[in-house]
C-alpha positions as CSV (number, residue, x, y, z in Angstrom):
1,X,13.4,-7.1,34.0
2,X,14.1,-5.1,30.8
3,X,14.5,-9.0,28.9
4,X,10.6,-10.0,29.8
5,X,9.9,-10.1,26.0
6,X,13.3,-11.8,25.1
7,X,12.1,-14.3,27.4
8,X,9.2,-15.2,26.4
9,X,10.2,-15.0,22.7
10,X,12.7,-18.5,23.6
11,X,9.9,-20.0,26.6
12,X,11.9,-19.0,29.2
13,X,10.5,-18.2,33.1
14,X,9.3,-14.6,33.2
15,X,8.6,-12.4,36.3
16,X,5.6,-10.5,34.3
17,X,3.9,-11.8,31.0
18,X,5.5,-9.1,28.9
19,X,3.0,-7.0,25.8
20,X,3.2,-4.9,23.4
21,X,1.2,-4.2,20.7
22,X,0.6,-4.3,16.7
23,X,-0.3,-0.8,15.2
24,X,1.4,-0.2,18.8
25,X,3.0,2.7,17.1
26,X,0.8,5.9,16.0
27,X,-2.9,5.0,15.4
28,X,-4.7,5.8,18.7
29,X,-1.9,7.7,20.2
30,X,-2.8,11.9,19.9
31,X,1.0,12.7,19.8
32,X,1.4,10.6,17.2
33,X,-1.6,12.7,15.5
34,X,0.1,16.5,16.0
35,X,2.9,14.7,14.0
36,X,0.8,13.5,11.3
37,X,-1.0,17.0,11.0
38,X,2.6,18.2,9.5
39,X,4.6,15.1,7.9
40,X,2.6,12.1,5.9
41,X,3.2,8.3,6.3
42,X,6.7,7.8,4.5
43,X,8.0,10.9,5.4
44,X,8.2,9.7,9.0
45,X,9.5,6.6,7.5
46,X,12.6,8.3,5.8
47,X,13.2,10.6,8.2
48,X,15.3,8.9,11.0
49,X,14.4,11.4,13.8
50,X,10.4,11.5,13.1
51,X,10.7,8.0,13.1
52,X,12.8,7.3,16.5
53,X,10.3,9.3,18.1
54,X,7.3,7.9,16.6
55,X,7.9,4.6,18.0
56,X,9.2,5.6,21.0
57,X,5.8,6.9,22.0
58,X,3.8,3.8,23.0
59,X,6.7,2.5,24.7
60,X,6.7,5.6,27.0
61,X,2.9,6.4,27.4
62,X,1.4,2.6,27.9
63,X,5.5,1.1,29.6
64,X,4.8,-1.5,26.7
65,X,7.9,-3.9,27.2
66,X,8.9,-3.9,23.1
67,X,9.1,-1.2,21.0
68,X,8.2,-2.2,17.0
69,X,9.8,0.3,14.6
70,X,7.1,2.6,12.7
71,X,7.0,1.4,8.8
72,X,4.9,0.2,6.6
73,X,5.1,-3.7,5.3
74,X,4.6,-1.4,1.4
75,X,8.1,-0.2,2.4
76,X,10.9,-2.2,0.3
77,X,8.5,-2.4,-2.7
78,X,7.9,1.4,-2.5
79,X,11.8,1.8,-2.0
80,X,12.5,-0.5,-5.2
81,X,10.1,1.7,-7.8
82,X,7.0,-0.3,-7.5
83,X,4.3,2.3,-7.9
84,X,2.6,2.6,-4.9
85,X,0.4,5.6,-2.5
86,X,-0.4,4.4,0.4
87,X,-4.3,5.9,0.7
88,X,-5.5,7.5,3.8
89,X,-8.5,5.1,5.3
90,X,-8.0,2.6,2.0
91,X,-4.5,1.4,2.3
92,X,-1.7,0.6,-0.3
93,X,-2.7,1.1,-4.3
94,X,-0.8,-0.3,-6.6
95,X,-0.9,1.8,-10.1
96,X,-0.2,-1.2,-12.2
97,X,-1.2,-4.5,-10.8
98,X,0.4,-7.5,-11.8
99,X,-1.1,-10.2,-14.3
100,X,1.9,-11.6,-16.5
101,X,6.2,-12.4,-16.4
102,X,7.0,-8.8,-17.4
103,X,4.9,-7.5,-14.7
104,X,7.4,-9.6,-11.9
105,X,10.5,-8.6,-14.2
106,X,9.7,-4.9,-12.9
107,X,10.4,-5.7,-9.1
108,X,14.3,-5.3,-8.3
109,X,16.4,-6.4,-6.1
110,X,16.7,-3.9,-3.1
111,X,19.7,-1.9,-2.8
112,X,20.1,-1.2,1.0
113,X,22.9,1.6,0.8
114,X,21.3,3.2,-2.0
115,X,17.2,2.2,-1.6
116,X,16.7,2.3,2.5
117,X,19.6,4.1,3.9
118,X,17.3,5.7,6.3
119,X,15.7,2.1,8.2
120,X,19.7,1.7,9.7
121,X,20.0,5.2,11.0
122,X,16.5,5.0,12.6
123,X,17.6,1.6,14.4
124,X,20.5,3.1,15.9
125,X,19.0,6.5,17.3
126,X,16.3,3.3,18.7
127,X,19.2,1.7,20.1
128,X,20.4,4.6,22.4
129,X,16.5,5.7,23.4
130,X,15.5,2.7,23.8
131,X,18.2,1.4,26.2
132,X,17.6,-2.8,27.1
133,X,13.6,-2.6,25.5
134,X,13.6,-4.5,22.6
135,X,13.2,-3.4,19.2
136,X,12.1,-5.4,16.3
137,X,11.5,-5.1,13.3
138,X,8.9,-6.1,10.5
139,X,8.1,-7.1,7.0
140,X,5.0,-8.1,5.1
141,X,5.1,-12.4,4.3
142,X,5.1,-12.6,0.5
143,X,1.6,-14.0,-0.1
144,X,0.1,-10.1,1.7
145,X,2.8,-8.3,-0.1
146,X,1.9,-10.6,-3.0
147,X,-1.5,-9.7,-2.7
148,X,-2.0,-6.1,-2.7
149,X,0.7,-6.6,-6.1
150,X,-2.1,-8.2,-8.2
151,X,-5.4,-7.4,-6.8
152,X,-4.2,-3.2,-6.9
153,X,-5.3,-2.2,-3.6
154,X,-7.0,-4.4,0.0
155,X,-9.6,-7.5,-1.0
156,X,-12.8,-8.7,0.5
157,X,-12.2,-12.2,-1.7
158,X,-8.2,-12.2,-4.0
159,X,-10.2,-13.1,-6.8
160,X,-7.8,-11.6,-9.0
161,X,-4.3,-13.2,-6.7
162,X,-6.4,-16.8,-7.1
163,X,-6.5,-16.9,-10.6
164,X,-3.0,-15.8,-10.9
165,X,-2.2,-18.5,-8.9
166,X,-4.2,-21.7,-10.7
167,X,-4.0,-19.7,-13.7
168,X,-0.7,-18.9,-14.1
169,X,1.8,-20.6,-11.7
170,X,5.1,-19.8,-13.4
171,X,4.1,-16.1,-13.3
172,X,3.3,-16.6,-9.5
173,X,6.3,-18.5,-8.9
174,X,7.8,-15.7,-9.9
175,X,6.1,-13.5,-8.5
176,X,6.8,-15.2,-4.7
177,X,10.6,-15.8,-5.8
178,X,10.8,-12.3,-5.6
179,X,9.1,-11.1,-3.3
180,X,10.9,-13.9,-0.3
181,X,14.4,-12.4,-2.1
182,X,13.4,-9.3,-1.3
183,X,11.9,-9.8,1.9
184,X,15.6,-11.7,3.1
185,X,17.3,-8.9,2.4
186,X,15.0,-6.4,4.3
187,X,15.2,-8.1,6.6
188,X,19.2,-8.9,6.8
189,X,19.0,-5.0,6.4
190,X,17.2,-5.0,10.2
191,X,19.2,-7.9,11.3
192,X,23.0,-5.8,10.5
193,X,21.6,-2.7,12.6
194,X,20.4,-4.4,15.9
195,X,16.8,-5.2,15.9
196,X,16.6,-7.8,18.5
197,X,13.8,-9.4,17.6
198,X,11.1,-9.8,13.9
199,X,8.2,-9.8,13.2
200,X,6.2,-11.5,9.3
201,X,3.1,-10.2,8.8
202,X,0.7,-12.7,6.4
203,X,-2.0,-10.2,6.9
204,X,-4.5,-11.4,4.2
205,X,-3.2,-15.1,3.7
206,X,-6.4,-16.6,6.3
207,X,-8.3,-16.3,2.3
208,X,-6.3,-19.9,1.5
209,X,-7.0,-23.0,2.2
210,X,-4.9,-25.6,4.2
211,X,-3.6,-27.1,0.4
212,X,-3.6,-23.7,-1.2
213,X,-0.5,-22.5,1.4
214,X,1.4,-25.6,1.1
215,X,0.9,-25.5,-2.9
216,X,1.5,-21.9,-3.5
217,X,2.4,-19.6,-0.3
218,X,4.9,-22.0,2.0
219,X,8.2,-22.9,0.1
220,X,8.4,-19.3,0.3
221,X,6.9,-18.3,4.3
222,X,9.9,-21.0,4.4
223,X,12.3,-20.5,3.0
224,X,12.2,-16.6,4.4
225,X,12.2,-18.0,8.0
226,X,14.7,-20.9,7.3
227,X,17.4,-18.1,5.6
228,X,17.3,-15.8,8.7
229,X,17.4,-18.8,11.4
230,X,20.5,-19.7,9.9
231,X,21.9,-16.3,10.2
232,X,21.0,-15.1,13.1
233,X,19.6,-16.4,16.8
234,X,17.1,-13.1,17.4
235,X,13.6,-14.5,17.7
236,X,11.0,-14.7,14.5
237,X,7.5,-14.1,15.1
238,X,5.2,-15.5,12.8
239,X,1.8,-13.5,11.9
240,X,-1.1,-14.1,10.1
241,X,-5.1,-13.5,10.8
242,X,-7.9,-15.5,10.2
243,X,-5.3,-18.8,10.2
244,X,-7.0,-20.9,12.7
245,X,-6.6,-24.0,9.6
246,X,-3.3,-22.5,8.6
247,X,-2.0,-22.8,12.2
248,X,-0.5,-27.0,12.2
249,X,1.5,-25.9,8.7
250,X,2.7,-22.9,9.8
251,X,4.8,-24.1,13.0
252,X,6.6,-25.9,10.3
253,X,7.7,-22.7,8.3
254,X,10.3,-21.8,10.8
255,X,9.6,-19.1,13.0
256,X,10.8,-19.3,16.7
257,X,6.9,-17.7,17.9
258,X,3.7,-17.9,16.3
259,X,0.9,-14.9,16.5
260,X,-3.3,-16.2,16.8
261,X,-5.6,-14.0,15.8
262,X,-8.6,-13.8,17.9
263,X,-10.5,-16.5,16.3
264,X,-9.1,-19.1,18.4
265,X,-8.8,-19.7,21.5
266,X,-5.5,-18.8,23.3
267,X,-5.1,-22.4,24.7
268,X,-6.5,-24.1,21.3
269,X,-3.9,-21.6,19.3
270,X,-1.0,-23.6,21.5
271,X,-2.1,-27.0,21.1
272,X,-2.0,-26.7,18.0
273,X,1.2,-24.8,17.2
274,X,2.9,-27.4,19.8
275,X,4.7,-26.8,23.1
276,X,8.1,-25.9,21.2
277,X,7.1,-23.2,20.7
278,X,5.9,-19.4,21.6
279,X,2.5,-17.7,21.9
280,X,2.0,-14.1,20.9
281,X,-1.4,-13.4,20.9
282,X,-5.0,-12.6,21.0
283,X,-7.4,-10.0,22.8
284,X,-10.1,-8.8,19.9
285,X,-8.2,-5.5,19.3
286,X,-12.2,-4.6,18.9
287,X,-13.0,-5.9,22.6
288,X,-10.5,-2.1,23.3
289,X,-13.5,-0.5,22.4
290,X,-15.0,-1.3,25.2
291,X,-15.7,-0.7,28.9
292,X,-13.0,-1.3,31.4
293,X,-14.1,-4.1,32.7
294,X,-15.3,-5.7,29.8
295,X,-11.3,-5.2,28.6
296,X,-10.0,-7.0,31.6
297,X,-13.2,-9.6,31.9
298,X,-11.1,-10.7,28.4
299,X,-7.7,-10.4,28.7
300,X,-7.9,-11.8,32.4
301,X,-9.7,-15.2,30.0
302,X,-6.6,-15.7,27.8
303,X,-4.3,-15.3,30.6
304,X,-6.0,-18.0,32.9
305,X,-6.2,-20.5,29.6
306,X,-2.5,-19.8,29.3
307,X,-1.9,-20.5,33.2
308,X,1.9,-19.6,33.2
309,X,3.2,-21.8,30.7
310,X,6.3,-19.8,29.8
311,X,6.0,-18.5,26.2
312,X,3.5,-16.9,25.9
313,X,3.3,-13.1,24.8
314,X,0.4,-11.2,25.2
315,X,-0.9,-8.7,22.7
316,X,-3.7,-8.3,20.5
317,X,-5.4,-10.7,17.4
318,X,-4.5,-8.1,15.0
319,X,-3.5,-3.8,15.0
320,X,-5.0,-1.2,17.5
321,X,-7.9,0.5,16.3
322,X,-7.9,4.3,15.6
323,X,-10.9,5.0,17.6
324,X,-9.5,2.9,20.5
325,X,-9.5,4.5,23.9
326,X,-6.0,5.4,25.3
327,X,-6.7,4.7,29.1
328,X,-8.0,0.9,28.2
329,X,-4.2,0.8,26.2
330,X,-2.8,2.4,29.7
331,X,-5.1,0.0,32.3
332,X,-4.6,-3.4,30.1
333,X,-0.3,-3.1,30.2
334,X,-0.7,-2.6,33.9
335,X,-3.2,-4.9,34.3
336,X,-1.0,-8.2,32.5
337,X,1.9,-6.8,34.2
338,X,0.2,-7.1,37.5
339,X,-1.3,-10.8,36.8
């Protein structure tokens, strides 16, 4: 049943639990590392044949039930001329962090045919190669993009971001409005090209209190998801890390599937988001660094907690670590499908 991922997103019955992994395209696979010896990260994104190859690698090797298009959450910002470098082992680094309204004005709308023509070409290639296997497109959520733009790079405490939110709410709101518009336009390109599902990543949103999320973030995230919901019926997956205290709010943002990270048992997470939502998750990716017996034990506990309820997509609680043994990934996919 090649549509089991999409069926699970719709909370329909499936022949077995579908499984895919965040950051499955790349990271731990030796065939990806061989390509990276010749090409930079964004070079792969810009060349549709390379992007398609890297996206297909985990489908071929691991037997996962969905492919996720190889890209970076900063892609639309890079495409529109914001000075961002993807630095190995550090992540996105922004040349001129945002502090003022004038800084916000540097973020222009995306022009798909000019800025990201490679996106549609990559998706068209992938749809041919994947056949009935679903393709997921993704984007970074406005808060995480804003946090990178304000901090200049990843942060432990996001003090500059919070200072801007609290001290200059007009600048913050203008920034989030622009990022929401940019994200909607960027994801429309992927919808038009034929992706089967979308995932909105909010990697850093867990640093916020429920009050701050509801006040400074939710209006923009909800606008993205609800706008796209009016335009398409494909599944919309909403995922953030360290969001246990935010799940009751995030359930109202418009996603049809909510991702849970590893910090909460999956059955408790499902109680927070409600039976009317599908759930994705939530093995700690660090577990995969251990022996297979421990991986199997932890995966079995997740399946036991789900107890065959329709609407579960097995995934990690965040992305694959580069040092993850490929054999553990292969065995995990087989284990989930068997049980």
